[in-house]
Backbone bond lengths (Angstrom), bond angles and torsions (degrees), N, CA, C in turn:
res aa  C-N    CA-C-N  psi(-1)  N-CA   C-N-CA  omega(-1)  CA-C   N-CA-C  phi
1 M - - - 1.435 - - 1.527 108.67 -
2 T 1.315 116.14 124.44 1.462 122.63 177.22 1.469 108.39 -92.56
3 D 1.362 119.46 132.60 1.443 122.22 178.03 1.517 109.59 -76.08
4 L 1.317 116.45 138.17 1.440 124.55 170.91 1.490 107.60 -103.12
5 M 1.296 117.35 137.12 1.477 122.09 -179.66 1.533 107.68 -103.18
6 L 1.307 114.88 134.58 1.502 121.73 177.23 1.513 107.65 -106.89
7 V 1.302 114.68 118.10 1.473 121.61 -176.54 1.518 109.78 -123.15
8 P 1.353 117.83 116.97 1.440 119.72 179.54 1.564 111.96 -63.30
9 S 1.302 114.98 145.80 1.488 118.83 -178.80 1.545 111.74 -60.08
10 N 1.317 114.46 -38.71 1.448 119.39 175.52 1.558 107.52 -158.50
11 W 1.229 119.65 176.83 1.486 123.64 -170.20 1.517 113.76 -62.68
12 Y 1.349 119.14 -25.23 1.469 119.79 -175.70 1.551 111.23 -110.09
13 S 1.260 118.94 -0.33 1.454 122.99 -172.46 1.532 111.78 -92.34
14 W 1.328 116.33 147.85 1.460 123.10 170.02 1.503 112.35 -101.54
15 N 1.345 115.67 15.13 1.453 120.14 171.99 1.516 107.77 -94.45
16 F 1.330 115.30 139.19 1.459 120.73 -173.34 1.536 111.63 -130.47
17 D 1.329 115.09 148.16 1.435 122.51 166.92 1.518 106.00 -95.79
18 V 1.322 115.83 138.93 1.443 122.30 173.75 1.509 107.78 -108.68
19 T 1.337 116.95 117.67 1.444 119.85 -174.53 1.545 110.21 -123.94
20 D 1.321 116.77 168.43 1.426 123.43 171.28 1.516 110.85 -96.99
21 G 1.344 116.19 12.94 1.432 123.33 -178.33 1.529 111.63 99.25
22 Q 1.331 117.39 -16.92 1.436 121.98 179.79 1.523 113.54 -124.77
23 R 1.311 114.06 -37.32 1.511 117.03 -177.41 1.515 110.29 -137.58
24 R 1.313 115.04 152.05 1.461 121.13 176.86 1.520 110.49 -73.33
25 L 1.368 114.30 126.56 1.447 120.19 178.55 1.557 112.02 -102.81
26 A 1.323 113.76 -26.93 1.472 119.00 -176.55 1.531 109.14 -159.15
27 R 1.308 114.66 164.67 1.460 121.17 175.98 1.534 109.34 -132.83
28 V 1.310 116.40 135.50 1.471 122.47 177.89 1.534 106.43 -107.76
29 E 1.308 117.01 119.01 1.469 121.80 177.28 1.557 105.06 -114.15
30 M 1.272 114.70 116.33 1.478 121.58 -178.79 1.499 109.79 -100.03
31 S 1.289 116.54 132.54 1.494 122.37 174.87 1.496 109.78 -68.79
32 S 1.332 115.73 140.75 1.469 116.57 176.30 1.503 112.56 -87.19
33 W 1.339 118.65 -5.47 1.416 122.52 -176.78 1.511 114.31 -95.47
34 R 1.312 117.97 -46.53 1.439 121.02 -177.32 1.559 109.41 -140.12
35 E 1.288 115.02 179.13 1.478 119.14 -179.35 1.496 108.17 -81.92
36 K 1.307 115.48 77.14 1.460 122.94 178.88 1.503 108.34 -150.90
37 G 1.321 116.91 170.06 1.435 120.28 177.62 1.499 112.47 177.38
38 V 1.317 116.11 -169.95 1.453 122.61 176.75 1.517 109.71 -130.69
39 L 1.305 115.56 131.99 1.447 122.36 175.53 1.503 107.89 -106.97
40 Q 1.325 117.70 115.49 1.451 120.25 176.90 1.520 106.00 -95.36
41 V 1.356 113.25 115.66 1.474 120.38 -177.46 1.540 106.80 -127.89
42 D 1.285 116.76 121.68 1.473 119.45 -178.47 1.525 113.22 55.08
43 G 1.319 116.61 34.35 1.483 122.01 179.84 1.500 114.39 77.65
44 I 1.319 118.77 4.29 1.474 124.35 -178.75 1.492 109.45 -109.63
45 N 1.345 116.77 130.16 1.449 121.09 176.69 1.528 111.24 -80.30
46 H 1.318 114.38 129.85 1.452 123.89 172.51 1.517 106.92 -116.83
47 H 1.343 115.63 128.61 1.436 119.62 -178.19 1.523 110.86 -93.51
48 V 1.334 114.58 136.46 1.445 120.27 178.31 1.531 108.74 -126.21
49 Y 1.299 115.13 139.22 1.504 118.25 -177.46 1.481 110.04 -166.41
50 R 1.310 114.92 163.77 1.479 122.76 173.39 1.515 106.68 -95.77
51 E 1.287 117.03 132.39 1.462 121.49 -176.70 1.535 114.92 -59.51
52 G 1.292 116.35 -40.57 1.463 121.19 -179.30 1.512 110.62 -119.32
53 I 1.332 115.25 172.56 1.470 118.86 174.54 1.491 109.48 -86.71
54 G 1.288 118.85 112.68 1.436 122.70 179.47 1.528 115.39 81.77
55 S 1.305 116.14 -7.02 1.483 118.52 176.42 1.506 108.75 -156.04
56 G 1.290 117.09 169.45 1.453 120.00 178.38 1.533 110.17 108.41
57 E 1.324 113.16 172.16 1.489 120.69 -176.23 1.545 110.26 -79.77
58 F 1.288 115.47 152.76 1.454 122.45 172.43 1.543 106.30 -94.54
59 I 1.293 116.11 130.16 1.499 120.92 -168.36 1.538 109.73 -120.97
60 L 1.330 115.03 136.73 1.464 121.97 167.96 1.543 107.78 -109.91
61 K 1.343 114.25 120.91 1.474 117.99 -173.15 1.558 108.46 -135.00
62 R 1.362 113.55 141.18 1.462 120.38 173.85 1.491 107.77 -135.59
63 D 1.318 115.17 130.16 1.511 120.68 -179.56 1.505 113.76 51.19
64 G 1.346 116.85 38.32 1.447 122.03 179.01 1.486 116.66 77.66
65 V 1.364 116.47 4.66 1.462 119.33 -179.86 1.582 107.15 -108.43
66 V 1.320 115.78 131.80 1.465 120.93 176.54 1.546 106.95 -79.23
67 L 1.360 113.60 121.99 1.437 118.81 -179.47 1.531 113.54 -97.43
68 A 1.339 115.86 -27.69 1.471 121.45 179.89 1.531 108.42 -163.08
69 K 1.342 114.42 155.37 1.459 122.85 178.53 1.549 108.43 -131.75
70 A 1.314 114.01 151.94 1.465 119.09 171.96 1.499 109.09 -138.06
71 T 1.322 115.99 140.83 1.425 121.14 176.18 1.521 109.28 -116.74
72 K 1.320 115.01 153.70 1.469 119.51 176.81 1.521 105.47 -108.93
73 P 1.352 116.81 102.26 1.434 119.90 -173.74 1.518 117.25 -58.73
74 S 1.372 115.81 -25.28 1.420 118.96 -176.74 1.546 107.97 -147.47
75 A 1.336 117.02 136.34 1.444 120.70 175.38 1.541 111.20 -65.51
76 F 1.305 116.54 -21.06 1.474 121.08 -175.89 1.493 114.92 -95.80
77 R 1.307 118.16 -0.30 1.469 122.65 178.99 1.482 110.31 -121.36
78 N 1.324 115.97 141.57 1.467 122.74 177.98 1.534 107.81 -89.98
79 A 1.311 113.46 72.79 1.500 120.01 -177.57 1.497 109.77 -147.13
80 F 1.334 115.75 153.40 1.472 123.72 174.49 1.509 108.80 -131.53
81 T 1.332 116.77 154.00 1.426 122.91 163.76 1.502 109.64 -108.67
82 L 1.314 117.11 114.34 1.457 123.05 -178.41 1.524 110.36 -91.17
83 T 1.299 117.58 129.59 1.433 122.17 176.05 1.544 107.18 -114.18
84 Y 1.320 114.29 116.44 1.455 121.91 -175.79 1.509 108.13 -148.11
85 D 1.309 118.07 131.68 1.457 123.93 176.92 1.503 112.10 53.57
86 N 1.366 116.46 42.97 1.487 126.05 177.29 1.539 112.11 60.47
87 R 1.357 116.68 26.80 1.458 121.89 174.83 1.515 109.11 -129.88
88 E 1.317 115.53 157.19 1.470 119.73 -180.00 1.523 108.54 -118.15
89 Y 1.368 112.56 138.93 1.438 121.73 -179.17 1.538 107.05 -129.52
90 S 1.320 116.23 154.45 1.442 122.53 177.40 1.522 108.54 -107.34
91 I 1.334 116.98 132.78 1.434 123.05 172.34 1.512 106.10 -121.71
92 R 1.316 117.16 115.84 1.506 120.14 -174.30 1.482 110.45 -145.13
93 K 1.350 113.64 152.16 1.432 119.22 173.72 1.487 110.93 -69.34
94 Q 1.321 117.75 137.06 1.497 121.17 -175.71 1.500 109.43 -68.54
95 S 1.336 119.33 -38.21 1.425 121.93 179.58 1.558 110.19 -146.42
96 F 1.297 116.68 162.21 1.428 121.05 -176.56 1.538 111.83 -62.75
97 L 1.348 116.68 -39.93 1.456 122.11 -174.55 1.519 115.21 -83.82
98 G 1.293 116.51 -31.96 1.423 121.17 -173.19 1.540 111.55 -82.87
99 R 1.376 115.64 177.49 1.447 121.47 176.44 1.486 112.42 -114.29
100 T 1.323 118.47 11.22 1.467 121.55 -178.88 1.519 110.09 -80.00
101 F 1.335 117.16 134.89 1.457 123.68 174.71 1.538 107.36 -110.40
102 V 1.287 115.11 143.92 1.472 121.08 176.56 1.538 107.54 -119.21
103 V 1.346 115.78 139.07 1.439 122.32 179.19 1.529 106.57 -112.18
104 T 1.356 116.50 124.66 1.457 120.59 -177.64 1.494 109.33 -131.84
105 E 1.312 114.19 159.41 1.492 123.99 168.50 1.531 103.67 -126.83
106 G 1.301 114.59 109.34 1.473 119.81 -171.83 1.536 108.66 63.19
107 E 1.300 115.28 -124.46 1.516 118.27 179.19 1.538 111.42 -93.49
108 K 1.352 118.40 -8.09 1.418 121.99 -173.95 1.517 112.36 -85.35
109 E 1.334 116.55 122.99 1.462 120.55 178.66 1.531 107.66 -78.82
110 L 1.355 115.33 128.29 1.477 121.56 179.99 1.517 113.73 -105.79
111 G 1.285 117.64 -23.59 1.479 119.97 -176.58 1.489 112.01 -178.62
112 S 1.369 114.58 -176.84 1.430 119.86 -177.80 1.549 109.91 -156.18
113 L 1.325 114.61 162.43 1.462 123.32 169.47 1.524 106.39 -126.75
114 V 1.333 115.57 126.62 1.448 119.60 -172.06 1.519 108.19 -133.25
115 A 1.318 114.98 128.73 1.492 121.81 172.96 1.526 107.52 -63.78
116 T 1.287 119.75 132.41 1.495 121.01 -176.48 1.510 110.53 -77.69
117 R 1.315 118.00 -29.11 1.453 123.02 -179.37 1.547 107.16 -143.25
118 W 1.317 117.93 139.86 1.438 120.60 -174.37 1.559 113.25 -66.61
119 W 1.334 116.78 -24.58 1.452 119.00 -176.76 1.538 114.04 -95.88
120 A 1.374 116.62 -4.48 1.453 120.52 -175.90 1.539 108.59 -118.51
121 R 1.354 113.01 170.23 1.447 118.61 177.82 1.499 115.94 -100.38
122 D 1.308 117.63 -2.72 1.460 117.46 177.27 1.521 109.46 -71.80
123 A 1.344 114.64 153.83 1.441 120.09 -172.00 1.543 109.16 -154.03
124 T 1.322 112.02 171.32 1.493 120.79 175.95 1.529 107.14 -124.50
125 A 1.340 114.63 136.70 1.468 119.94 175.19 1.472 109.73 -119.09
126 A 1.318 118.26 123.42 1.465 125.82 174.47 1.538 105.68 -109.66
127 L 1.292 117.59 98.87 1.463 122.41 -176.09 1.542 109.60 -126.06
128 P 1.306 117.69 157.92 1.470 121.35 -173.07 1.562 111.69 -55.42
129 E 1.246 116.48 126.06 1.484 123.38 179.12 1.512 111.58 -66.05
130 N 1.344 117.79 -25.20 1.476 118.80 179.08 1.527 111.50 -77.42
131 W 1.302 120.94 -7.08 1.465 124.35 173.50 1.522 105.26 -82.57
132 P 1.347 116.37 136.92 1.468 118.54 172.93 1.526 110.79 -57.48
133 L 1.316 116.50 153.54 1.458 121.66 -178.05 1.502 110.66 -57.02
134 H 1.338 119.45 -39.60 1.485 121.33 -176.26 1.553 109.58 -62.36
135 I 1.329 119.32 -33.77 1.439 121.17 178.57 1.504 110.26 -71.31
136 R 1.328 117.95 -42.65 1.467 121.92 177.84 1.519 110.30 -61.17
137 V 1.325 117.28 -40.92 1.481 120.20 179.98 1.545 109.07 -70.52
138 F 1.319 119.31 -32.45 1.490 120.90 175.37 1.504 109.57 -62.28
139 V 1.332 118.80 -43.06 1.466 122.74 176.56 1.528 108.85 -58.76
140 I 1.346 116.31 -44.36 1.442 119.26 -179.08 1.522 109.68 -61.53
141 W 1.302 117.04 -42.92 1.463 121.18 179.13 1.520 112.50 -59.55
142 L 1.295 116.69 -41.00 1.500 122.52 177.22 1.532 109.30 -59.68
143 A 1.317 117.96 -47.57 1.440 122.58 179.30 1.542 110.67 -61.80
144 L 1.319 115.81 -42.16 1.457 120.71 -179.47 1.541 110.76 -63.95
145 L 1.342 116.04 -34.98 1.492 117.85 175.84 1.524 110.54 -58.68
146 I 1.308 118.27 -45.57 1.465 120.80 179.80 1.482 111.47 -64.90
147 W 1.387 118.62 -44.15 1.453 121.33 177.44 1.498 111.34 -60.04
148 R 1.327 118.28 -40.77 1.471 120.67 -177.57 1.568 108.30 -69.98
149 R 1.340 119.28 -41.37 1.465 121.15 174.15 1.484 112.41 -53.93
150 E 1.378 114.39 -47.96 1.460 118.05 -179.91 1.530 113.01 -64.52
151 A 1.294 116.94 -39.82 1.448 120.83 178.73 1.522 111.92 -64.19
152 N 1.375 116.78 -39.99 1.459 120.80 179.27 1.481 112.18 -69.61
153 S 1.325 117.19 -23.28 1.471 120.88 -178.66 1.531 109.66 -94.46
154 G 1.313 115.98 1.40 1.487 118.90 179.29 1.505 112.77 86.27
155 G 1.363 117.33 12.52 1.472 120.35 -176.34 1.504 116.92 -104.41
156 G 1.353 118.33 13.22 1.451 117.32 -179.93 1.491 112.13 174.82
157 A 1.328 114.73 -174.82 1.481 120.25 -177.94 1.488 109.44 -64.12
């Protein structure tokens, strides 16, 4: 598993570069209005959005084709169920207070997203290398949504 580094564009932005530590592999651009954005992966724009306002599935789409979906099983839990390649994965916060996310399939842990410092928004993502980069960046976007919600409510970076 190769670590991906998440680096905010600047100190106040929720846009991030995703790097391998040396070069930019992708860019996450988050909308300031709704839970949507654009993931630039290998120079190709992938659109991410929530189907409804306040409810509905989170969609990853490229050229009109849905590549993956995520649902939030509960409004009270910081977790998603990712559906990709006819399989389901869980993306959930490891604890209420921390900012670490764990990615599992069944009981098997596949990866994680970890804030590198408690006071900053940069992070490291260790996700399955056999997943295409656009799927890994979609998982990163989902975690960033939760981090931004918490920051906006006064509960985190």
